[in-house]
Every structure is written in structure tokens, then in C-alpha cells.
C-alpha positions in Angstrom: 0.1 0.0 -0.1 1.1 3.6 -0.5 2.6 5.0 2.6 1.7 8.6 1.7 -1.8 8.9 3.1 -3.9 11.9 3.7 -6.5 12.5 6.5 -6.9 9.7 8.8 -10.2 8.0 8.5 -12.9 8.0 11.4 -12.7 4.5 12.8 -15.7 4.9 15.2 -18.6 2.6 15.0 -21.8 2.2 17.1 -24.0 -0.7 18.0 -27.0 0.5 19.7 -25.7 2.8 22.4 -22.4 1.0 22.4 -19.8 3.4 21.2 -16.4 1.9 19.9 -13.4 3.8 19.1 -12.7 1.4 16.3 -14.3 -1.8 14.8 -11.7 -4.2 15.9 -12.6 -6.4 18.8 -11.1 -9.7 20.1 -13.5 -12.7 20.1 -14.8 -14.6 23.1 -12.8 -17.6 24.1 -9.6 -16.5 22.4 -8.5 -13.6 24.8 -9.3 -14.8 28.2 -10.5 -11.9 30.3 -8.2 -9.4 28.8 -5.6 -9.4 31.5 -3.8 -12.3 30.2 -2.7 -10.4 27.1 -1.9 -7.0 28.9 1.9 -7.6 28.7 1.8 -8.9 25.1 0.1 -5.9 23.3 -1.5 -2.4 23.7 -4.8 -3.6 24.9 -6.1 0.0 25.1 -5.9 0.3 21.3 -8.7 -2.3 20.8 -12.2 -1.4 20.1 -13.6 -3.9 22.6 -12.7 -6.9 24.6 -15.1 -9.7 24.4 -14.7 -11.9 27.5 -14.5 -15.5 27.7 -17.9 -17.2 28.1 -19.2 -16.6 31.7 -21.8 -18.9 33.2 -23.7 -18.8 36.6 -21.7 -21.6 38.1 -18.1 -22.4 37.6 -17.4 -24.9 34.7 -14.5 -27.2 34.6 -14.6 -27.7 30.8 -13.9 -30.8 28.8 -11.3 -33.4 29.1 -7.8 -32.9 27.5 -6.6 -32.8 24.9 -8.7 -29.6 24.1 -7.1 -28.5 20.9 -5.8 -30.0 17.7 -4.3 -28.5 14.6 -6.1 -28.9 11.3 -5.5 -27.6 7.7 -5.9 -23.8 7.8 -7.3 -23.9 11.2 -7.8 -25.7 14.5 -10.3 -27.8 16.5 -11.1 -26.8 20.0 -13.1 -28.5 22.7 -12.5 -26.4 25.8 -16.0 -26.8 27.0 -16.6 -23.2 28.2 -14.3 -23.4 31.2 -14.9 -20.5 33.4 -14.8 -19.4 37.1 -18.5 -18.4 37.2 -20.2 -15.1 37.5 -19.4 -14.4 41.1 -15.6 -14.7 40.5 -15.9 -12.8 37.2 -17.6 -9.8 38.9 -15.1 -9.8 42.0 -12.0 -10.7 40.3 -12.1 -10.1 36.6 -14.3 -7.1 36.0 -12.5 -4.5 38.2 -9.3 -4.8 35.9 -11.5 -4.8 32.7 -13.4 -1.7 34.1 -10.0 0.2 34.2 -9.1 -0.8 30.6 -9.9 1.7 27.9 -11.7 -0.7 25.3 -15.4 -1.4 25.6 -16.1 -4.5 27.8 -18.5 -7.0 26.2 -19.4 -10.0 28.5 -20.2 -13.1 26.6 -22.8 -15.1 28.5 -23.8 -18.7 28.5 -26.4 -20.9 30.0 -28.1 -24.2 29.8 -31.6 -22.9 30.5 -33.6 -19.7 29.9 -33.5 -19.0 33.6 -29.7 -19.2 33.4 -29.6 -16.5 30.9 -32.1 -14.4 32.7 -30.2 -14.5 36.0 -26.8 -14.0 34.7 -28.2 -11.0 32.7 -29.7 -9.4 35.7 -26.4 -9.7 37.6 -24.4 -8.1 35.0 -26.9 -5.4 34.4 -26.3 -4.2 38.0 -22.5 -4.5 37.6 -20.4 -1.5 37.0 -18.0 -1.7 34.0 -20.0 -4.0 31.7 -20.7 -2.1 28.5 -22.7 -4.7 26.5 -23.4 -8.4 26.5 -23.0 -11.0 23.8 -25.3 -13.9 24.3 -23.8 -17.1 23.2 -26.4 -19.6 22.0 -24.3 -21.3 19.5 -21.1 -23.1 21.1 -20.9 -26.7 19.8 -18.8 -27.8 22.6 -21.3 -28.6 25.3 -23.9 -31.4 25.3 -26.8 -29.1 26.4 -27.8 -25.5 26.4 -26.0 -23.6 23.8 -26.4 -25.9 20.7 -30.1 -26.5 21.3 -31.0 -22.8 21.6 -28.9 -21.7 18.6 -30.2 -24.3 16.3 -33.8 -23.5 16.6 -35.4 -20.2 15.6 -38.1 -20.1 18.3 -35.6 -21.1 21.0 -33.0 -18.6 19.8 -35.7 -15.9 19.8 -36.9 -16.8 23.2 -33.4 -16.6 24.9 -32.8 -13.3 23.1 -36.1 -11.8 24.2 -35.4 -12.8 27.9 -31.9 -11.1 27.9 -33.3 -8.1 26.2 -36.0 -7.8 29.0 -33.5 -8.1 31.7 -31.1 -5.2 30.7 -31.0 -1.9 29.2 -27.4 -2.5 28.1 -26.6 -3.1 24.3 -27.1 -6.8 23.5 -25.6 -8.9 20.7 -26.5 -12.3 20.0 -23.7 -14.7 18.6 -25.2 -17.3 16.1 -24.1 -20.8 15.2 -23.3 -21.7 11.5 -24.3 -25.3 12.3 -27.9 -24.7 10.9 -29.8 -25.0 7.7 -30.8 -21.3 7.3 -28.9 -18.9 9.5 -30.7 -16.0 8.0 -34.1 -17.2 9.1 -32.8 -17.6 12.7 -31.2 -14.2 12.5 -34.4 -12.5 11.4 -36.2 -14.1 14.2 -33.7 -13.0 16.8 -33.6 -9.5 15.5 -37.2 -9.0 16.1 -36.7 -9.2 19.8 -35.1 -5.9 20.0 -31.6 -6.8 20.5 -28.9 -4.4 19.1 -26.6 -6.5 17.1 -25.7 -10.0 15.8 -22.3 -11.7 15.9 -21.5 -14.1 13.0 -20.2 -16.9 13.3 -19.2 -19.2 16.0 -17.2 -22.3 15.2 -18.3 -25.0 12.8 -18.6 -28.6 14.3 -15.8 -30.9 13.3 -14.1 -34.2 14.1 -10.4 -35.2 13.6 -9.1 -38.7 14.0 -5.7 -40.2 14.7 -5.4 -42.3 11.5 -3.4 -45.0 13.3 -5.8 -45.7 16.2 -9.0 -44.3 14.9 -9.5 -42.4 18.1 -10.5 -38.6 18.2 -7.7 -36.1 18.6 -9.8 -34.2 21.2 -10.7 -35.7 24.5 -14.2 -34.7 23.9 -14.5 -36.1 20.5 -16.2 -33.4 18.4 -15.0 -29.9 18.6 -15.4 -26.4 17.1 -13.4 -25.6 13.9 -12.0 -22.1 13.6 -9.3 -20.2 11.7 -9.0 -19.3 8.0 -10.6 -22.6 6.7 -14.0 -21.1 7.9 -13.7 -17.6 6.7 -15.7 -18.1 3.4 -18.5 -19.7 5.5 -18.5 -16.7 7.9 -18.4 -14.1 5.1 -21.4 -15.8 3.3 -23.3 -16.0 6.7 -22.7 -12.2 7.1 -23.8 -11.5 3.6 -26.9 -13.6 3.7 -28.1 -12.3 7.2 -27.4 -8.6 6.2 -30.0 -9.0 3.5 -32.7 -9.7 6.1 -32.0 -7.6 9.1 -31.5 -4.0 9.8 -29.5 -4.1 13.0 -25.6 -4.0 13.0 -23.7 -7.3 12.2 -20.1 -8.1 13.7 -18.2 -10.5 11.5 -16.1 -13.2 13.0 -14.3 -16.3 11.6 -10.8 -16.8 10.2 -9.7 -13.1 10.2 -5.9 -13.2 10.2 -4.9 -10.1 8.1 -6.6 -6.8 7.3 -7.8 -7.8 3.8 -9.8 -10.5 5.7 -11.6 -7.8 7.6 -12.4 -5.7 4.6 -14.1 -8.9 3.2 -16.4 -8.7 6.2 -17.1 -5.0 5.9 -18.0 -5.4 2.2 -20.4 -8.3 2.9 -22.2 -6.1 5.4 -20.4 -6.2 8.8 -19.9 -3.0 10.6 -17.2 -4.5 13.0 -15.2 -7.6 13.3 -13.8 -10.0 16.0 -10.3 -11.5 15.7 -10.2 -15.0 17.3 -7.7 -17.9 16.9 -5.2 -15.6 15.1 -4.2 -14.2 18.5 -3.0 -17.6 19.5 -0.2 -17.5 16.9 0.3 -13.8 17.0 -1.1 -11.8 20.1 -0.8 -8.6 18.3 -2.9 -9.7 15.2 -5.9 -7.6 16.0 -3.7 -4.4 16.3 -1.9 -5.3 13.1 -5.3 -5.6 11.4 -6.5 -2.4 12.8 -3.3 -0.5 11.5 -3.7 -2.1 8.1 -7.3 -1.1 7.9 -6.5 2.5 8.7 -3.9 2.7 6.0 -6.0 1.0 3.5 -9.0 3.1 4.2 -7.0 6.3 3.9 -5.5 5.2 0.7 -8.8 4.6 -1.0 -10.4 7.7 0.4 -12.8 6.2 2.9 -13.6 8.7 5.5 -15.3 6.3 7.9 -15.8 2.5 8.4 -19.4 3.0 7.0 -17.8 3.8 3.6 -16.8 0.2 3.3 -19.9 -1.6 4.9 -22.1 -3.3 2.3 -20.1 -2.6 -0.8 -20.1 -6.1 -2.1 -20.5 -6.3 -5.9 -22.5 -9.2 -6.7 -23.6 -10.1 -10.4 -27.4 -9.5 -11.1 
């Protein structure tokens, strides 16, 4: 890219009442609770930190091994291990509250009541800027996958969370469905502020010598560059049927990957498994976006959103 750029573009984006300094977030489950990366990168430069999924009670997660390398990606079966809402509020949130990026808490539950209760707890907590409702994780045997796979159940969870808080609410959808646009449309009707697309794809990897799964839990969630075309397609299809902001997530490694999502209709993006290999990936993507946008004359992120060119 040309290094002689003119006026810096306006990188600010809004999702409901949530104001972000820039559109680059780190995805839930790949960045811990933020503090884990504090010595590895300038966290204050991020648009938002999306926390590790948090449940009412502590979760031990799935048996090891929990990760396995795959072509252009990785499988994980962490199983939503987390310390529970009490420890999150007392031990994790105070540090996050002092950080500059917006704090989006990813929440998980096995029942509608779980989602209602954890939302109420976080609504009263200082330092929480928004919630991201995880109804899509394929690593647990009950709860998330059932809600995310059914339009009515997904809408019911979304409605309950919306009723329990005035904070901005995003809902993270699973790609492991027949028609993600249908589910997105139903969820959007509940008054939520945005959607995150997508969570991981279900996958299975075997040791060819023994026939045993490479993951302790067997089936896991596929992430990384291998799923990016699926995620971009999902964003494009959903943006045709909803009029609320969409956050793109899935296989973003470099700034051109992020541009794909913006052109497909996303207003912001999340960087996930790329941070495992390169902790500073999100900030490198942000720098590249700024340079690219200035070079082509974009004055704001909105200039890129929805600029896909599909043949008639």
C-alpha cells in the first residue's frame, strides 16, 4: 500500500448505544478476560474486549486434549471452562473496568432461567458495556447448541436477555444450521442491538493410526482461516434480512480478511484464533485497515460496509 496517506479516517462505530473507538474486537474464548494479554500488546488500542464465556456457576470444561491442529485452522473442545459469574464480577471485572476498550461480556447458559439470572447480575455490575449472548457453542452437550439451532428457542433466549437489561445486547449465532438468515431474522425481532456471526463449525479429527479422536471430547469447534468463506457468506446472507448491526467473526488473520467482512455488510469484526499464533494480530489488522481506508479515500468505516459487488 502507498505510505503517503492523507487525512486519517474516522474509525468509530456504534452498535445501539455502544460506542467503539474502532471496529476491531477480540473474540470470546480466544482472549481470556483481557488481562492475560496485557503484557503482550497495547490492549487500550482495541475497540472492545469480548470476554471468555461466563456462566452462573463455575465450569470445569472438557477433558484434555482440548485443541488439535487442522488444515488452515484448529479444532477446540475447551467446553466453556470459566470461574462463574461471582468470581468474574469480583476478580475479573475490576481490571476490565479500568481498561480503555469497551467491555462486552459473553454469557452462556443451559436454561432460559440461567440467561435471565446472569443478565440481571451483569446489568447491575459497573464496568459492563454490553452483553454478547452465546447460544451457539458446539462444545457442550446441552444448552447452547439447542438454543442456537432452533429459531423459536433462539428468539426466546434473546427476548429474555433483552427484557433483563438496558445495556446493548448482541447475539452470537451458530453456523451449524440449515438457514442462518431465518434464525437471524427471528432473533432481530426481539429488540436486540446486534448479531455476531459466526461461532465455530462442528468438526471431528481422528488419529489415523488408532481411529481415536484427537480431542478428549471427540467433536469440537473448527476455527481459523478455513471457515472464513463460510463466515463471510453468513454475514452477507444475514445482512439481506436484518437492519441491525452485524459483527463479523471467523478466520480473520490479516486486514484484507476484515475488509471482506465489511464489504459483505459487517460494521465491525472480531479477531479470534489468530491471536494464539500472533497476540498482536488484532492491532496489526487495525493498523492495516486505517492505512487501506486512507489510501482509497474512506472517511469512515461506514464507507466500506455493504459494498459487495454481486452479479445481477
